[in-house]
BAZA-506447 format. One line per field, with one value per residue: residue number from 0; residue in three letters; x, y, z of N, C-alpha, C, CB in turn. Coordinates in steps of 0.2 Angstrom, whole numbers, plus 5000, padded with zeros to 4 digits. Atoms other than C-alpha are relative to their C-alpha. Glycine has a CB too. Layout:
// residues N
nr <- c(NUM/...)
rest <- c(ALA/...)
nx <- c(X/...)
ny <- c(Y/...)
nz <- c(Z/...)
cax <- c(X/...)
cay <- c(Y/...)
caz <- c(Z/...)
cx <- c(X/...)
cy <- c(Y/...)
cz <- c(Z/...)
cbx <- c(X/...)
cby <- c(Y/...)
cbz <- c(Z/...)
This chain:
// residues 293
nr <- c(0/1/2/3/4/5/6/7/8/9/10/11/12/13/14/15/16/17/18/19/20/21/22/23/24/25/26/27/28/29/30/31/32/33/34/35/36/37/38/39/40/41/42/43/44/45/46/47/48/49/50/51/52/53/54/55/56/57/58/59/60/61/62/63/64/65/66/67/68/69/70/71/72/73/74/75/76/77/78/79/80/81/82/83/84/85/86/87/88/89/90/91/92/93/94/95/96/97/98/99/100/101/102/103/104/105/106/107/108/109/110/111/112/113/114/115/116/117/118/119/120/121/122/123/124/125/126/127/128/129/130/131/132/133/134/135/136/137/138/139/140/141/142/143/144/145/146/147/148/149/150/151/152/153/154/155/156/157/158/159/160/161/162/163/164/165/166/167/168/169/170/171/172/173/174/175/176/177/178/179/180/181/182/183/184/185/186/187/188/189/190/191/192/193/194/195/196/197/198/199/200/201/202/203/204/205/206/207/208/209/210/211/212/213/214/215/216/217/218/219/220/221/222/223/224/225/226/227/228/229/230/231/232/233/234/235/236/237/238/239/240/241/242/243/244/245/246/247/248/249/250/251/252/253/254/255/256/257/258/259/260/261/262/263/264/265/266/267/268/269/270/271/272/273/274/275/276/277/278/279/280/281/282/283/284/285/286/287/288/289/290/291/292)
rest <- c(MET/LYS/ASP/TYR/MET/VAL/ARG/ALA/SER/ALA/ALA/GLY/ASN/PHE/ILE/ARG/ALA/PHE/ALA/VAL/THR/SER/LYS/GLY/VAL/THR/GLU/ALA/ALA/ARG/ALA/ALA/HIS/ASN/LEU/SER/PRO/VAL/CYS/SER/ALA/ALA/LEU/GLY/ARG/THR/MET/ALA/ALA/GLY/LEU/MET/MET/GLY/SER/MET/MET/LYS/GLY/GLU/LYS/ASP/VAL/LEU/THR/ILE/GLN/PHE/LYS/GLY/ASP/GLY/PRO/ILE/GLY/GLY/ILE/THR/VAL/THR/ALA/GLY/SER/ASP/GLY/THR/VAL/LYS/GLY/TYR/VAL/GLY/ASN/PRO/GLY/VAL/VAL/LEU/PRO/PRO/ASN/GLN/PHE/GLY/HIS/PHE/ASP/VAL/GLY/GLY/ALA/VAL/GLY/ARG/GLY/TYR/LEU/HIS/ILE/LEU/ARG/ASP/ILE/GLY/LEU/LYS/GLU/PRO/TYR/ALA/GLY/GLN/VAL/ASP/ILE/GLN/THR/GLY/GLU/ILE/ALA/GLN/ASP/ILE/ALA/TYR/TYR/TYR/ALA/LEU/SER/GLU/GLN/VAL/PRO/THR/VAL/CYS/ALA/LEU/GLY/VAL/LEU/MET/ASN/LYS/ASP/ASN/THR/VAL/ARG/GLU/SER/GLY/GLY/TYR/ILE/ILE/GLN/LEU/MET/PRO/ASP/CYS/PRO/GLU/GLU/THR/ILE/SER/LYS/LEU/GLU/GLU/LYS/LEU/LYS/ASP/ILE/PRO/SER/VAL/THR/ASP/LEU/LEU/ARG/ASN/GLY/GLU/THR/PRO/GLU/SER/ILE/LEU/LYS/ARG/ILE/LEU/GLY/ASP/MET/ASP/LEU/HIS/ILE/PHE/GLU/SER/MET/PRO/VAL/ALA/PHE/LYS/CYS/ASN/CYS/SER/ARG/GLU/ARG/VAL/THR/ALA/ALA/LEU/ILE/ALA/LEU/GLY/ARG/LYS/GLU/LEU/SER/ASN/ILE/ILE/ALA/ASP/GLY/LYS/PRO/GLU/THR/LEU/ASN/CYS/ALA/PHE/CYS/ASN/THR/ASP/TYR/VAL/PHE/THR/VAL/ASP/GLU/MET/LYS/GLU/ILE/LEU/LYS/GLN/CYS/THR/HIS)
nx <- c(5001/5006/5002/5002/4999/4997/5002/4994/4998/4993/4999/5003/5004/5002/4999/5002/4998/5004/4996/5006/4997/5008/4995/5007/5005/5002/5002/5004/5004/4997/5002/5009/5004/4996/4996/4993/4994/4999/5005/4998/4998/5005/5002/4993/4999/5005/5003/4997/5002/5008/4998/4997/5005/5004/4998/5001/5007/4999/5007/5001/5004/5001/4998/4997/5001/4996/5001/4995/5003/4997/5002/4995/5004/5002/5006/5000/4996/5003/4996/5003/4996/4999/4997/4998/4993/5002/5000/5002/5000/4999/4998/5005/5000/4994/4995/4996/4994/4996/4993/4999/5001/4993/4994/5000/5005/5007/5002/5006/5001/5004/5008/5004/5000/5001/5008/5000/4998/5005/4999/5008/4997/5006/4997/5006/5002/5005/4996/4993/4995/4998/4997/4998/4994/4996/4993/4993/4998/5004/4997/5002/4997/5000/5005/5001/4997/5000/5007/4997/4996/5005/5007/4999/4994/4996/4992/4999/4997/5004/4997/5004/4996/4999/4994/5003/4996/5002/5007/5005/5003/4996/4993/4999/5003/5001/4998/5002/5003/4998/5002/4999/5005/5002/4994/4995/4997/4997/4995/5002/5001/4991/4996/5004/5001/4994/4999/5003/4998/4998/5006/5003/5008/5003/5001/4994/4999/5003/4997/4994/5001/5001/5007/5004/4998/4993/5000/5000/4994/4996/5002/4998/4995/4997/5003/5005/5006/5004/5004/5004/5004/4999/5007/5001/5005/5003/5008/5008/5005/5001/5006/5001/5007/5005/4999/5004/5007/5001/5000/5006/5006/5000/5003/5009/5003/5001/4993/4999/5005/4996/4993/5001/5006/4995/4999/4994/4995/4999/4993/5000/4992/4999/4994/4994/4993/5000/5004/5007/5006/5008/5006/5004/5007/5004/4997/5001/5007/5000/4997/5007/5005/4999/5000/5006/5001)
ny <- c(5004/4999/5001/5005/5000/5004/5002/5003/5001/4999/5001/5006/4995/4995/4994/5001/4994/4999/4992/4999/4996/4998/4995/5001/4995/4996/4998/5002/4998/4991/4998/5001/4996/4993/4998/4996/5005/5002/5006/5008/5004/5001/5005/5006/5001/5003/5007/5003/5003/5004/5007/5004/5001/5002/5006/5005/5003/5007/5000/4998/4993/4994/4994/4998/4993/4996/4994/4993/4992/4995/4993/4999/4998/5006/5002/5009/5006/5006/5002/5007/5006/5006/5004/5004/4996/4995/4995/4993/4999/4994/4994/4994/4996/5003/4994/4996/5000/4995/5002/5004/4999/5000/5005/4998/5004/4999/4998/5006/4997/4992/5002/5004/4998/5003/5000/5006/5007/5006/5004/5004/5006/5003/5005/5005/5001/4993/4995/5001/4999/4994/4998/4992/4995/4991/5000/5000/4994/4999/5002/5007/5004/5001/4997/5007/5003/5000/5003/5010/5001/4999/5003/5008/5002/5005/4997/5001/4995/4997/4995/4998/4995/4999/4998/5000/4996/4992/5003/5001/5009/5005/5004/5005/5000/5007/5000/5004/4999/5007/5002/5006/5005/5002/5003/4998/5001/4994/4999/5001/4992/4996/5003/4996/4993/4999/4998/4995/4992/4998/5001/4992/4999/5005/4996/5001/5007/4999/4998/5002/5006/5005/5003/5002/5005/4998/4996/5004/5003/4996/4999/5007/5002/5004/5000/5003/4996/5003/4998/5007/4998/4993/4999/4993/4995/4997/4995/5001/4997/5004/4996/5002/4999/5004/4996/4995/4999/5002/4995/4997/5005/4998/4994/5003/4998/4993/4995/5000/4997/4993/5001/5000/4993/4993/5001/4999/5004/5001/5005/5004/5001/5006/4995/5005/4999/4995/5000/4998/5004/4996/5004/4996/5002/5007/5004/5002/5001/5008/5001/4998/5006/5005/4994/5001/4997)
nz <- c(4997/4997/4994/4996/4995/4997/4992/4999/4991/4999/4992/4999/5002/4996/5004/5006/5003/5007/5004/5003/5005/5001/5004/5006/4997/4999/5007/5001/4997/5002/5007/4998/4997/5002/4994/4998/4997/4994/4998/5001/4995/4994/5003/5002/4994/4998/5005/5000/4995/5000/5004/4996/4996/5004/4999/4994/4998/5003/5002/5006/4999/4997/5004/4994/5002/4997/4999/4995/4999/4997/5002/5002/5006/5003/4999/4997/5003/4996/5004/4998/5001/4999/4997/5008/5003/5002/4997/5004/4996/5002/4993/5001/5002/5003/5003/4995/5001/4995/5001/4996/4993/5000/5001/5008/5003/5001/4992/4999/4994/5001/5002/4996/4994/4995/4997/4999/5004/4998/5005/5000/5004/4999/5002/5001/4994/5001/5000/5002/4993/5002/4995/5002/4997/5002/5003/4998/5005/5008/5007/5004/4997/4991/4999/5001/4994/4991/5000/4999/4992/4996/4998/5000/4996/5007/5000/5005/5006/5005/5005/5007/5004/5007/5004/5005/5004/5001/5005/4996/4999/4996/5000/4995/4994/4997/4993/4995/4992/4996/4995/4997/4997/4991/4997/5004/4996/4997/5005/5008/5002/4997/5006/5004/4999/5002/5005/5002/4997/5004/5007/5004/5000/5005/5008/5000/5001/5011/5004/5000/5004/4996/5001/4993/5000/4998/4997/4994/4999/4995/4993/4997/5002/4996/4997/5004/5005/5003/5003/5001/5007/5005/5005/5001/4995/5006/4998/5002/4998/5000/5000/5005/5000/4999/4993/5001/4999/4993/4994/5002/4996/4993/4999/4999/5005/5001/5001/5007/5006/5000/5004/5007/5000/5005/5007/5002/5000/4992/4999/4993/5002/4996/4998/4999/5006/5001/5004/4997/5003/5002/5000/5004/4996/5001/4997/4996/4998/5000/4992/4994/5001/4999/4993/4995/4993)
cax <- c(5067/5048/5038/5037/5037/5048/5042/5055/5060/5075/5083/5074/5058/5059/5062/5049/5053/5046/5054/5045/5052/5037/5045/5028/5016/5019/5022/5007/4999/5008/5002/4983/4982/4996/5005/5018/5036/5032/5016/5023/5034/5020/5010/5025/5029/5014/5008/5023/5020/5001/5007/5019/5007/4992/5003/5001/4983/4977/4960/4960/4946/4952/4957/4968/4967/4980/4976/4986/4973/4984/4983/4996/4993/4994/4976/4978/4985/4971/4979/4969/4981/4976/4981/4985/5001/4988/4987/4977/4977/4976/4981/4968/4976/4990/4998/5006/5022/5036/5054/5064/5066/5084/5092/5088/5074/5056/5046/5033/5034/5027/5014/5007/5007/5000/4984/4981/4986/4972/4974/4957/4959/4944/4945/4925/4921/4904/4916/4934/4950/4953/4968/4973/4990/4998/5006/5024/5033/5023/5036/5027/5039/5041/5025/5021/5032/5029/5009/5016/5025/5011/4994/5001/5016/5025/5046/5046/5058/5050/5060/5052/5059/5056/5067/5062/5070/5069/5054/5045/5043/5047/5066/5065/5053/5050/5055/5055/5047/5056/5047/5051/5041/5036/5051/5064/5080/5090/5106/5097/5090/5107/5113/5100/5101/5119/5117/5105/5116/5125/5111/5110/5093/5081/5081/5102/5099/5089/5098/5113/5104/5100/5085/5070/5080/5098/5091/5087/5102/5110/5103/5100/5112/5119/5104/5096/5086/5073/5065/5049/5039/5040/5024/5020/5013/5003/4991/4974/4959/4945/4933/4920/4904/4895/4901/4895/4881/4877/4882/4868/4854/4859/4856/4838/4824/4822/4841/4842/4827/4835/4850/4840/4828/4844/4843/4863/4876/4881/4900/4906/4926/4932/4945/4958/4963/4955/4943/4927/4912/4898/4882/4870/4851/4843/4856/4851/4831/4835/4845/4830/4818/4830/4829/4817/4818)
cay <- c(4968/4963/4965/4952/4948/4936/4926/4919/4913/4915/4908/4893/4902/4914/4928/4930/4941/4948/4959/4966/4976/4987/4998/4993/4996/5011/5017/5011/5020/5037/5037/5033/5047/5060/5059/5073/5065/5067/5058/5045/5041/5042/5031/5019/5018/5012/5000/4993/4989/4985/4970/4963/4965/4958/4943/4939/4935/4917/4919/4922/4935/4943/4961/4972/4993/5004/5022/5038/5053/5065/5084/5086/5094/5076/5074/5055/5040/5025/5010/4991/4974/4957/4941/4936/4951/4964/4981/4997/5013/5033/5050/5065/5077/5070/5087/5091/5098/5102/5104/5092/5088/5090/5076/5082/5068/5067/5076/5062/5067/5085/5078/5066/5076/5072/5063/5043/5026/5014/4997/4986/4967/4960/4943/4936/4941/4951/4966/4968/4969/4987/4993/5013/5023/5039/5043/5044/5054/5051/5043/5027/5016/5020/5023/5004/4997/5006/5001/4981/4985/4995/4988/4969/4968/4960/4968/4973/4982/4991/4999/5006/5017/5025/5032/5043/5049/5068/5062/5061/5041/5028/5022/5011/5006/4992/4987/4975/4970/4959/4951/4943/4929/4925/4920/4926/4921/4938/4933/4930/4949/4957/4948/4955/4974/4971/4968/4982/4996/4995/4991/5004/5011/5001/5015/5013/4993/4994/5005/4996/4979/4971/4959/4955/4939/4947/4959/4947/4938/4953/4954/4936/4927/4918/4917/4902/4910/4899/4908/4898/4908/4921/4929/4943/4957/4969/4986/4981/4989/4977/4991/4988/4993/4981/4988/5004/5001/4990/5006/5017/5002/5004/5023/5017/5024/5042/5048/5041/5049/5066/5061/5058/5074/5085/5078/5076/5062/5055/5051/5041/5040/5026/5035/5018/5020/5034/5028/5037/5027/5038/5033/5042/5048/5033/5022/5027/5026/5007/5006/5013/5000/4988/5000/4990/5003)
caz <- c(4932/4936/4950/4964/4980/4992/5009/5021/5038/5047/5064/5065/5061/5075/5062/5046/5033/5016/5002/4989/4971/4965/4952/4939/4953/4958/4939/4937/4950/4946/4928/4934/4945/4938/4955/4961/4965/4984/4981/4971/4987/4999/4987/4982/4999/5006/4991/4994/5012/5009/4997/5010/5023/5012/5011/5027/5028/5022/5016/4995/4999/5012/5011/5021/5020/5026/5029/5034/5040/5042/5043/5031/5012/5004/5011/5017/5010/5008/5000/4999/4996/4993/5000/4979/4978/4971/4977/4972/4981/4980/4989/4993/4986/4971/4964/4981/4978/4992/4994/5000/5019/5027/5022/5004/5001/4997/5013/5013/5031/5028/5016/5027/5043/5059/5064/5062/5055/5052/5048/5043/5039/5033/5032/5031/5048/5052/5056/5049/5063/5064/5073/5075/5081/5080/5065/5071/5058/5041/5032/5031/5035/5054/5055/5050/5062/5077/5072/5072/5089/5098/5093/5088/5100/5083/5087/5067/5055/5041/5026/5010/4997/4980/4968/4956/4939/4932/4920/4934/4931/4943/4944/4959/4971/4986/5004/5018/5034/5045/5059/5076/5082/5102/5112/5098/5108/5115/5104/5087/5090/5096/5079/5069/5076/5071/5054/5052/5059/5042/5028/5014/5011/4999/4985/4985/4987/4970/4962/4963/4955/4972/4971/4985/4988/4988/4999/5014/5010/5016/5032/5037/5026/5040/5049/5041/5028/5021/5006/5005/4991/4976/4968/4958/4962/4952/4953/4952/4953/4954/4950/4933/4924/4930/4949/4946/4941/4956/4967/4956/4960/4978/4977/4977/4965/4972/4973/4955/4948/4954/4946/4929/4931/4927/4911/4910/4908/4926/4927/4942/4943/4952/4966/4967/4948/4944/4930/4925/4920/4910/4911/4899/4904/4894/4902/4918/4917/4911/4929/4938/4932/4942/4959/4972/4985)
cx <- c(4991/4997/4998/5001/5004/4997/5005/4999/5006/5002/4994/4993/4999/5001/4993/5001/4996/5005/4996/5004/4992/5000/4991/4993/4999/5001/4993/4994/4999/4998/4992/4998/5003/5004/5007/5007/4999/4994/4999/5005/4995/4996/5004/5002/4993/4995/5004/4999/4993/5003/5003/4996/4994/5002/4999/4993/5001/4995/5001/4996/5002/5006/5004/5002/5003/4997/5002/4996/5003/4999/5004/4997/5000/4989/4997/5001/4991/5003/4996/5004/4994/5003/5005/5006/4996/4998/4999/5001/5001/5002/4995/5002/5008/5004/5005/5007/5003/5008/5003/5002/5008/5003/5001/4995/4993/4998/4994/4996/4994/4995/4996/4997/4999/4993/5000/5000/4994/5002/4993/5002/4992/5000/4991/4995/4992/5003/5006/5003/5000/5006/5003/5006/5000/5003/5007/5004/4996/5004/5001/5003/5000/4995/4995/5003/4999/4992/5002/5003/4993/4993/5002/5004/5002/5008/4998/5004/4996/5005/4996/5004/4994/5003/4996/5005/4997/4995/4995/4995/5003/5006/4999/4994/4999/5002/4998/4998/5003/4997/5002/4995/5001/5006/5007/5007/5006/5007/4998/4997/5004/5003/4996/5001/5006/5000/4995/5004/5004/4997/5000/4992/4998/5001/5009/5001/4998/5004/5005/4998/4996/4991/4995/5005/5010/5000/4999/5007/5004/5000/4997/5003/5001/4995/4995/4996/4998/4996/4995/4996/5003/4992/5001/4996/5000/4996/4995/4995/4991/4992/4996/4994/4996/5000/4998/4993/4996/4999/4992/4993/5000/4996/4993/4995/4999/5005/5000/4997/5000/5006/4996/4996/5006/5002/5008/5002/5001/5008/5002/5007/5000/5009/5007/5002/4998/4996/4996/4995/4994/4996/4994/4992/4997/5003/4997/4991/5001/5001/4995/4995/5004/5001/4994/4999/4998)
cy <- c(5000/5000/4994/5001/4996/4998/4997/5001/5000/4997/4996/5001/5006/5007/4997/5008/5000/5006/5001/5005/5001/5006/5002/5003/5005/5005/5001/5005/5009/5002/5002/5007/5007/5002/5006/4995/4997/4995/4996/4996/4997/4995/4995/4997/4995/4995/4994/4994/4997/4992/4995/4999/4995/4994/4995/4997/4992/4999/5003/5004/5005/5007/5004/5009/5003/5009/5005/5005/5004/5009/5002/5002/4993/4999/4993/4998/4994/4994/4993/4994/4995/4995/4995/5006/5004/5007/5005/5006/5009/5005/5006/5004/4998/5006/5003/5000/5003/4998/4997/5001/5002/4996/5000/4992/5002/5002/4998/5004/5007/5000/4998/5005/4997/4999/4990/4995/4994/4996/4997/4995/4997/4994/4996/5002/5004/5008/4999/5002/5004/5002/5008/5002/5007/5000/5002/5006/5000/4997/4993/4994/4998/4999/4992/4995/5002/5000/4992/5001/5004/4996/4990/4997/4992/5005/5002/5007/5000/5005/5000/5006/4999/5007/5002/5004/5008/5000/5000/4992/4995/4997/4993/5000/4992/5002/4994/4999/4993/5000/4997/4997/5000/4996/4998/5002/5007/5000/5000/5009/5005/4998/5005/5007/5000/5001/5006/5006/5001/4997/5006/5000/4996/5004/4997/4991/4999/5002/4996/4991/4995/4997/5000/4993/4999/5006/4997/4995/5003/5002/4993/4993/4995/4999/4995/5000/4995/5005/4995/5003/5007/5000/5006/5005/5007/5008/4997/5001/4994/5004/4997/5005/4999/5003/5006/5001/4997/5008/5005/4997/5003/5007/5001/5008/5009/5005/4999/5001/5007/5000/5002/5006/5004/4997/4998/4994/4999/4998/4998/4999/4994/5003/4995/5001/5006/5000/5003/4997/5005/4995/5006/5000/4994/4994/4997/4998/4993/4998/5000/4994/4995/5000/4995/5003/5008)
cz <- c(5004/5007/5003/5006/5004/5007/5003/5007/5002/5007/5004/5003/5005/4996/4993/4998/4992/4997/4994/4994/4997/4996/4995/5004/5002/4995/4999/5003/5000/4994/4999/5004/4999/5006/4999/5001/5007/4999/4998/5005/5004/4998/5001/5007/5003/4998/5002/5008/5002/4996/5005/5006/4998/5000/5004/5003/4996/4996/4990/5001/5006/4999/5005/4995/5005/4999/5004/5000/5003/4999/4995/4990/4994/4999/5000/4995/4999/4994/5001/4996/5003/5003/4993/4997/4995/5003/4996/5008/4997/5006/4999/4995/4993/4997/5005/4997/5007/4999/5002/5007/5001/4998/4992/4996/5000/5007/5000/5007/5001/4996/5003/5006/5006/5001/5000/4996/5003/4995/5002/4996/5000/4996/5002/5007/5001/5003/4998/5010/4997/5005/4999/5005/4997/4995/5005/4997/4994/4995/4998/5003/5009/5001/5002/5005/5008/5000/5004/5009/5007/4998/4999/5004/4996/5001/4990/4995/4993/4995/4994/4998/4993/4997/4994/4995/4998/4995/5004/5001/5006/4999/5003/5007/5004/5007/5004/5006/5001/5007/5007/5005/5007/5003/4997/5006/5001/4993/4993/4999/4999/4990/4994/4998/4999/4994/4996/5000/4992/4992/4996/5000/4994/4995/4999/4999/4994/4995/5001/4999/5006/4999/5007/5005/5003/5006/5009/5001/5005/5007/5005/4997/5005/5004/5000/4996/4998/4993/4997/4993/4997/4996/4997/5003/4995/5002/4997/5002/4999/4997/4992/4998/5005/5010/5001/5001/5003/5006/4997/5003/5007/5003/5002/4994/5000/5000/4991/4996/5000/4995/4992/4999/4997/4994/4996/5001/5009/4998/5007/4998/5008/5006/5002/4992/4995/4992/5000/4996/5000/4998/4997/5002/4998/5004/5008/5001/4999/5008/5006/5000/5006/5008/5003/5004/4998)
cbx <- c(5006/4997/4996/5004/4996/5006/4995/5007/4998/5003/4999/5004/4995/5004/5011/4994/5007/4990/5010/4994/5007/4994/5009/4998/4998/5003/5002/5000/5001/5009/5001/4998/5000/4994/5003/5000/5008/4999/4995/5003/5005/4995/4999/5007/5001/4997/4999/5005/5001/4993/5006/5007/4998/5000/5004/5004/4994/5000/4995/4998/4994/4999/4993/5008/4993/5009/4996/5007/4993/5005/5001/5006/5002/5004/4996/4994/5009/4991/5007/4991/5008/5001/4993/4991/5007/4997/5006/4989/5003/4994/5008/4998/5000/4998/4995/4999/5001/4997/5004/5003/4996/5002/4997/5012/5000/4996/5001/5003/5008/5004/5000/5003/4996/5003/4993/4995/5009/4991/5007/4993/5006/4995/5008/5004/5005/4992/5000/5003/5006/4994/5006/4993/5008/5005/5000/5004/5007/4998/5006/5002/5005/5003/4999/5002/5008/5004/4996/5011/5010/5000/4993/5002/4998/4994/5008/4993/5007/4993/5007/4991/5009/4993/5006/4995/5000/5006/5000/4998/5004/4997/5006/5008/4994/5004/4997/5001/4990/5009/4997/5006/5001/4992/4997/4997/5002/5004/5005/4994/4995/5008/4999/4994/4996/5006/5000/4994/5008/5005/4991/5003/4998/4992/4999/5003/4997/4994/5001/5005/5009/5003/5001/4990/4998/5005/4996/4992/5003/5001/4996/4996/5005/5005/4999/4999/5003/4997/5002/4994/4991/5007/4994/4999/5003/4994/5000/4999/5002/5002/5003/4999/4999/5002/5006/5001/4997/5008/5008/4999/5002/5008/5000/4995/4992/4996/5010/5002/4993/5003/5004/4997/4996/5008/4998/5004/5006/4995/5007/4994/5006/5001/4997/4997/5001/5008/4998/4999/4998/5000/4998/5001/4994/4999/5006/5003/4994/5005/5005/4994/5001/5005/4998/5000/5008)
cby <- c(5000/4998/5004/4994/5000/5004/4994/5004/4996/5009/5008/4996/4998/4999/5001/4996/5000/5001/4998/5004/4995/5001/4995/4992/4999/5001/4995/4993/4997/5001/4994/4994/4997/5007/4993/5004/5004/5007/5001/4998/5004/5006/5002/5004/5007/5003/5002/5004/5003/5007/5002/5002/5006/5002/5000/5003/5006/4994/5007/4996/4998/4998/5005/4993/5002/4998/4999/5004/5000/4999/5003/4993/5008/4996/5002/4997/4996/5001/5002/5001/4999/4998/4995/5000/4996/4998/5001/4999/4996/5002/5005/5005/5007/4995/5007/4996/5005/4997/5003/4996/4994/5001/4993/5000/4995/4993/5008/4989/5002/5005/4995/4994/5004/5003/5005/5000/4997/5003/4997/5003/4995/5004/4997/4991/5002/4999/5004/5007/4996/5005/4995/5005/4998/5003/5005/4994/5000/5008/5003/5000/5002/5007/5006/4999/5000/5010/4999/4997/5007/5008/5004/4998/5000/5000/4992/4999/4996/5004/4998/5001/4996/4998/4993/5003/4995/5004/4993/5007/4996/4996/5004/5001/5004/4994/5006/4998/5000/4999/4998/5001/4992/4994/4995/5007/4992/4998/4995/4992/5004/4992/4990/4999/5003/4996/4995/5001/5001/4999/4998/5002/5008/4999/5013/5003/4995/5005/5005/5002/4996/5004/4993/4996/4997/5002/5003/4996/4999/5004/5006/4998/5006/5003/5004/4997/5006/4996/5004/4998/5001/4999/5001/5000/5002/4995/5009/4995/5007/4996/5008/4993/4996/4991/5000/5002/5001/4995/5006/5000/4990/5000/5003/5000/4997/5002/4998/4996/4999/5002/4989/4993/5003/5002/5007/5005/5002/4994/5004/4993/5010/4991/5005/4990/4992/5002/4997/5006/4993/5007/4998/4998/5006/4997/5003/5004/5004/4996/5005/5008/4997/4998/5011/4996/4998)
cbz <- c(5003/4997/5001/4999/5002/5000/5001/4997/5003/4999/5003/5006/5000/5007/4996/5000/4999/5002/4997/5006/4993/5007/4994/4998/5002/5005/4996/5000/5005/4998/4995/5007/5008/4997/5002/5007/5001/5005/5000/4992/5003/5003/4994/4994/5004/5001/4991/5000/5004/4995/4993/5003/5002/4994/4999/5007/4996/5006/5006/4996/5002/5008/4998/5003/4998/4997/5000/4996/5004/4998/5006/5004/4997/5006/4997/5004/5006/5001/5001/4998/5004/4998/5005/4992/4995/4997/5003/4997/5003/4998/5000/5007/5006/4993/4998/5007/4993/5008/5002/4997/5004/5004/5004/4995/5003/4996/5003/5002/5002/4998/4997/5003/5000/5005/4994/5003/5002/5000/4998/4997/5006/4998/5005/4999/5005/5005/5004/4992/5002/5002/5001/5002/4998/5005/4994/4999/4997/4997/4999/4990/4998/5004/4994/4993/4999/5005/4989/4992/4999/4999/4992/4996/5010/4990/5003/4998/4998/5004/4997/5001/4997/4997/4999/5001/4996/4997/4997/4998/4992/5002/5003/5003/4998/4998/5002/5001/5002/5002/4998/5002/4996/5001/5002/4994/4998/5010/5000/4998/5004/5012/4998/5002/5006/5002/4997/5004/5008/5001/5002/4990/5000/5000/5000/5007/5004/4999/4999/5009/4998/5008/4999/4997/4992/4993/4996/5000/4994/4998/5000/5002/4999/5002/5001/5001/4992/5005/4995/5008/5003/4993/5003/4994/5008/4996/4996/5000/4997/5007/5001/5000/4996/4997/5003/4993/4995/5002/4999/4992/5001/5001/4994/5015/5001/5004/5005/4999/5001/5007/5001/4998/5008/5004/4997/5002/4995/5005/4997/5001/5000/4992/5007/5003/4994/5001/4999/4999/5003/4994/5009/4994/4999/4991/5001/5004/4995/4995/5001/4995/4989/4996/4999/5003/5006)
């Protein structure tokens, strides 16, 4: 199954819903960063959330950033998503290995630890919109739901999951977000709560061949579900040699001259996709000519 996401409404537009399957996205990140299983689970869950949250933005150039800044050994999670179905991300310590939690699952909460969840939306204004909440569990989904409830006053159900193969490749990845709009009738809320009581985990659903559409139909199928958009999603980084060159120019003449004086090539790494850009001394001398300060 190719990676894609659907957007939907239900209950006369009192409910909006999103669901995504993102196996390829998580596998691309795992391979790029050589992630341990628990790091694949943590980053994969956060990227799935980022894809759905990013699709809520309207502008083509709008950018959403999710940052988990906890005190756990993973050293933080950073994910950036666009409104176009693209996402990228990294963790501070990609090699963290932890035993399973008490339920026999990846101990993502233990890897993330306690601290803060930051959500930033850059929609082209002078300053991006920024929200912050305390990390509740570190398991990602519960923290995303808590953020929406506390920071944006939007009652939200968020479920995310990543299932790994024994060879450390990604078997399944995805999730769903369901949100209640203002003045949602109590009977609709009660009906949704009853439906969610019996829903299997995201990984069980995906492992059994469920699609984003069928997952939402399971939950909202008898509540006037309307799926109005399906879009492909992908792990995509917009770094390039040109952008890295611009970053070197931005350093200024003094700092770049000091780097050149070392007489060694300079390697700059993109944290999001782990690509190395190597500049020879001669290349840096040419770049120095473009510095204006």
